C-alpha positions in Angstrom: 0.0 0.0 0.0 1.3 3.5 -0.9 2.1 5.7 2.0 -0.6 8.3 2.6 0.0 12.0 2.6 -0.8 12.7 6.3 -1.9 16.3 7.1 -3.8 15.5 10.3 -3.3 18.1 13.1 -2.7 15.5 15.8 -2.1 12.7 16.3 0.0 13.5 13.3 2.7 12.2 10.9 5.8 10.7 12.5 9.2 10.0 10.8 9.4 6.7 9.0 12.6 5.6 10.9 10.8 6.3 14.2 7.9 4.1 13.2 10.2 1.3 12.1 12.2 1.5 15.4 8.9 1.6 17.4 7.5 -1.4 15.5 10.6 -3.5 16.3 10.9 -2.4 19.9 7.3 -3.2 20.7 7.9 -6.9 20.3 11.6 -7.3 21.2 13.6 -4.4 22.6 17.4 -4.8 22.6 17.0 -8.6 22.2 15.6 -8.8 25.7 12.8 -11.1 24.5 10.4 -8.5 25.8 8.8 -5.5 24.2 9.6 -1.9 25.4 5.9 -1.7 26.5 6.5 -4.6 28.8 9.6 -3.6 30.7 9.5 -1.9 34.1 9.7 1.8 34.3 12.2 1.3 37.0 14.4 -1.1 35.1 17.9 -0.1 33.9 16.8 -0.3 30.3 14.0 2.2 30.7 16.0 4.5 32.9 18.5 4.6 30.0 15.7 5.5 27.5 14.5 8.3 29.8 17.9 9.7 30.6 18.9 9.8 26.9 15.7 11.5 25.9 16.2 14.1 28.6 19.8 14.7 27.5 18.8 14.9 23.8 16.0 17.3 24.6 18.3 19.6 26.5 20.9 19.4 23.7 18.5 20.3 21.0 17.1 23.2 23.0 20.4 24.4 24.4 19.4 24.0 28.0 21.5 23.4 31.1 21.2 22.1 34.6 18.9 25.0 35.6 16.1 23.4 33.5 14.2 20.1 34.3 12.6 18.0 31.6 9.6 15.9 32.6 7.5 13.3 30.7 4.0 13.3 32.1 0.5 12.0 31.3 -2.7 14.0 30.9 -1.9 16.0 27.8 -1.4 19.8 27.5 -5.0 20.3 28.7 -4.0 19.1 32.2 -1.2 21.6 32.3 -3.8 24.4 31.7 -4.9 23.7 35.3 -1.6 22.5 36.9 0.4 25.6 35.9 -1.9 28.0 37.8 -2.4 25.5 40.6 1.3 25.5 41.2 2.4 29.1 40.3 -0.6 31.5 40.3 -0.3 33.2 43.7 -2.1 36.5 42.9 -2.5 37.2 39.2 -1.2 36.1 35.8 -1.3 37.6 32.3 -2.6 35.6 29.4 -2.3 36.5 25.7 -5.5 35.2 24.0 -4.6 34.0 20.5 -7.3 31.4 20.0 -9.0 28.2 21.1 -6.2 26.8 23.3 -5.4 30.1 25.0 -9.1 30.4 25.9 -9.0 27.0 27.5 -5.9 27.9 29.5 -7.5 31.1 30.6 -10.7 29.3 31.7 -8.7 26.9 33.9 -6.5 29.6 35.4 -9.4 31.7 36.5 -10.3 28.9 39.0 -7.0 29.6 40.9 -6.6 33.4 40.9 -6.9 36.7 39.0 -6.3 36.5 35.2 -5.5 39.6 33.1 -5.8 39.4 29.3 -3.7 42.2 27.8 -4.7 41.2 24.3 -7.4 39.1 22.7 -7.7 38.3 19.0 -11.4 37.5 19.3 -12.4 40.7 17.4 -10.3 39.8 14.4 -11.2 36.2 14.3 -7.8 35.2 15.7 -6.2 36.1 12.4 -3.6 38.5 13.8 -2.0 39.8 17.0 0.6 42.5 17.9 4.2 41.9 19.0 4.1 44.2 22.0 1.9 44.0 25.1 1.5 45.8 28.3 1.7 43.4 31.2 0.9 43.7 34.9 4.2 44.5 36.7 3.0 42.2 39.6 2.0 39.2 37.5 3.2 35.9 38.7 3.8 34.8 35.1 2.9 35.6 31.6 1.2 32.8 29.5 1.4 32.6 25.7 0.5 30.0 23.1 3.3 29.8 20.5 1.2 28.3 17.7 -2.5 28.1 17.1 -3.5 24.9 15.2 -7.1 26.1 14.6 -6.4 29.6 13.3 -3.1 28.8 11.7 -1.2 31.6 13.4 2.2 31.5 15.1 4.0 33.8 17.5 7.1 35.0 15.6 8.4 37.3 18.3 7.9 36.5 22.0 7.2 39.3 24.4 9.8 40.6 26.8 8.6 40.1 30.3 9.7 40.7 33.9 7.6 37.8 35.1 8.5 34.2 34.0 7.3 33.4 30.5 5.1 30.3 30.3 4.4 28.8 26.9 2.2 26.2 25.4 4.3 24.9 22.5 2.2 21.8 21.7 2.0 22.4 18.0 5.4 23.8 17.1 7.8 22.4 19.6 11.3 21.9 18.2 10.2 23.2 14.8 12.4 26.4 14.9 15.3 27.8 16.7 14.4 29.8 19.8 16.3 30.9 22.9 14.5 28.3 25.0 16.2 29.3 28.2 14.2 32.5 28.1 11.1 30.5 29.1 10.4 29.8 32.7 8.0 27.0 31.7 7.3 25.1 28.5 4.7 22.4 27.9 3.7 20.5 24.9 1.6 17.5 24.0 3.8 15.1 22.0 1.2 14.1 19.4 2.0 16.8 16.9 5.8 17.2 16.6 7.4 14.8 19.0 5.7 11.4 19.3 2.3 9.7 20.0 -0.6 10.9 22.1 -0.3 10.0 25.7 2.9 11.8 26.8 3.4 15.5 27.6 6.7 17.2 27.7 7.1 19.7 30.5 10.2 21.9 30.9 10.7 24.0 34.1 13.3 26.5 35.0 14.6 26.3 38.6 13.7 29.9 39.5 10.0 29.2 38.7 10.0 25.8 40.4 11.2 27.5 43.6 8.0 29.6 43.6 5.7 26.6 43.6 2.8 26.9 46.1 2.7 24.7 49.2 -0.1 22.5 50.3 -0.8 20.8 46.9 -1.6 17.1 46.5 1.5 15.1 45.8 0.7 14.2 42.2 -0.2 17.8 41.4 3.2 19.2 42.4 5.8 19.6 39.7 8.5 19.2 42.4 7.3 15.7 42.9 8.0 14.7 39.3 11.3 16.6 39.2 12.5 14.7 42.3 11.5 11.4 41.0 12.6 12.0 37.3 9.1 11.6 36.0 8.7 8.2 37.7 6.8 9.0 40.9 4.1 6.9 39.2 4.3 4.8 36.1 5.1 7.2 33.2 3.9 6.6 29.6 6.8 4.3 28.9 6.2 3.6 25.2 5.4 7.3 24.5 8.7 8.3 26.1 10.6 5.7 24.0 9.0 7.2 20.8 9.7 10.8 21.9 13.3 9.7 22.4 13.4 8.2 18.9 12.0 11.5 17.4 14.7 13.5 19.2 17.3 11.2 17.7 15.7 11.7 14.2 15.9 15.5 14.7 19.6 15.3 15.6 20.1 13.1 12.5 18.5 15.8 10.3 21.1 18.3 11.6 19.2 19.6 14.6 16.5 22.2 15.0 18.1 24.7 12.7 18.1 22.2 9.8 14.5 21.2 10.6 13.4 24.9 10.6 14.9 25.4 7.2 12.8 22.6 5.7 9.7 23.8 7.6 10.0 27.2 6.0 10.5 25.7 2.6 7.3 23.6 2.9 5.2 26.4 4.3 6.6 28.8 1.7 5.5 26.5 -1.2 2.0 26.1 0.2 1.4 29.8 1.0 2.7 30.7 -2.5 0.0 28.6 -4.2 -2.7 29.9 -1.8 -1.8 33.5 -2.6 -1.7 32.9 -6.3 -5.5 32.2 -6.8 -8.4 34.4 -5.6 -10.3 31.1 -5.0 -8.1 30.5 -1.9 -8.4 32.7 1.2 -5.7 32.1 3.8 -7.0 32.9 7.3 -3.9 34.2 9.1 -2.3 37.6 8.3 1.0 37.2 6.5 3.2 38.4 9.5 1.8 35.6 11.8 1.3 32.7 9.4 2.1 29.4 11.0 4.7 27.1 9.4 3.0 24.2 11.1 -0.7 24.6 10.4 -1.8 26.3 7.1 -5.5 27.3 7.2 -7.6 28.7 4.4 -11.1 28.9 3.0 -12.5 28.7 -0.6 -15.2 30.9 -2.1 -17.9 28.3 -1.3 -18.3 25.4 1.1 -19.3 23.3 -1.9 -15.9 23.8 -3.5 -14.2 23.0 -0.2 -16.1 19.7 0.0 -15.2 19.0 -3.7 -11.6 19.6 -3.0 -11.6 17.3 0.1 -13.1 14.5 -1.9 -10.5 15.0 -4.6 -7.7 15.1 -2.0 -8.9 11.8 -0.6 -8.7 10.2 -4.1 -5.1 11.3 -4.2 -4.4 9.6 -0.8 -4.3 12.9 1.1 -5.9 12.9 4.5 -6.5 15.3 7.4 -7.2 18.5 5.3 -10.6 19.4 6.8 -10.4 22.4 9.1 -11.1 22.3 12.8 -14.8 21.6 13.5 -15.1 24.9 15.3 -14.2 27.0 12.2 -14.6 24.8 9.1 -12.6 25.5 6.0 -9.4 23.7 5.2 -6.1 23.0 7.0 -2.8 21.4 6.2 -0.7 20.5 9.2 2.8 20.2 8.0 4.8 19.3 11.1 8.5 18.4 11.2 7.9 14.9 10.0 5.6 15.8 7.1 7.7 15.0 4.0 8.5 17.7 1.4 7.1 15.3 -1.2 3.7 15.4 0.5 3.6 19.2 0.5 4.6 19.3 -3.2 1.8 16.8 -4.0 -0.7 19.0 -2.2 0.6 22.1 -4.0 0.2 20.4 -7.4 -3.4 19.5 -6.5 -4.2 23.0 -5.4 -2.6 24.5 -8.5 -4.8 22.3 -10.7 -7.9 23.0 -8.6 -7.2 26.7 -8.5 -6.6 27.1 -12.2 -9.9 25.2 -13.0 -12.1 27.1 -10.5 -10.8 30.6 -10.4 
């Protein structure tokens, strides 16, 4: 069977070498006669998997001993609540750039005062500024680096006095950033780093020291730091696959090399969308995502026609999020250039016939 062109927003496409390694490891890991899903999370073999994944993550992100890397369960949505539960003492600032920011704001309001210096609601979450006025007394500032629904991406991160907390679920390790500037980063793995079921959390020491007291054991980040993500059974297979993805990124030449390819893929796709009046990209050009490209057509009937045509060409996952409709191509790190080229060719043909 021919490999499908996978444009799903998450769970999403994974590198072929990772899938091959995962398939082998699930039945017989390192010739142990056991699959990686069967070994104890406290065994020497899994501790090696965990420690190597932590080391590779820090290497790719340029982080040192003042940052802790955790592999947790519960998805990014659990972090929406855990972050304010741990660190919201009085108030926090949240930049509202779309659906996932709203969810984070809703959860944080249960634990303290939430200020929203900017909301993109009035412009349909198609744009946002680069400068914001924050509360000088805020415990932290929360941003969402990439919005999968609206197809927008924060190109410049705000300068803050308070620790910067970032949901990087959909563009983690897709571009070079000064990751040490962030006090806290969290990301569900199922878009750019692995399968659903494992969430990467990165905490800087200075923020960890401000953790509130009196929290349940499992709700404290310090618990998971002290126990190296193994206070309870971690998502073993997911951690293994994240580790394999990190190795793959290193084999590509690191984050810088991956970023170059991502810009090439996004550039090709946006060039076609801008070429024909039929296509109407949602995001303003200065905040267009390199991960999730969103657009509409002149009629919903044409959108449905294109989706049917795409399916005939073995292309899947191009329907926009259910809350907004339209079309969306998620072209994460592992999405091959060949898949984007094939989509561009189909769009070219469809655009020329219907414009």
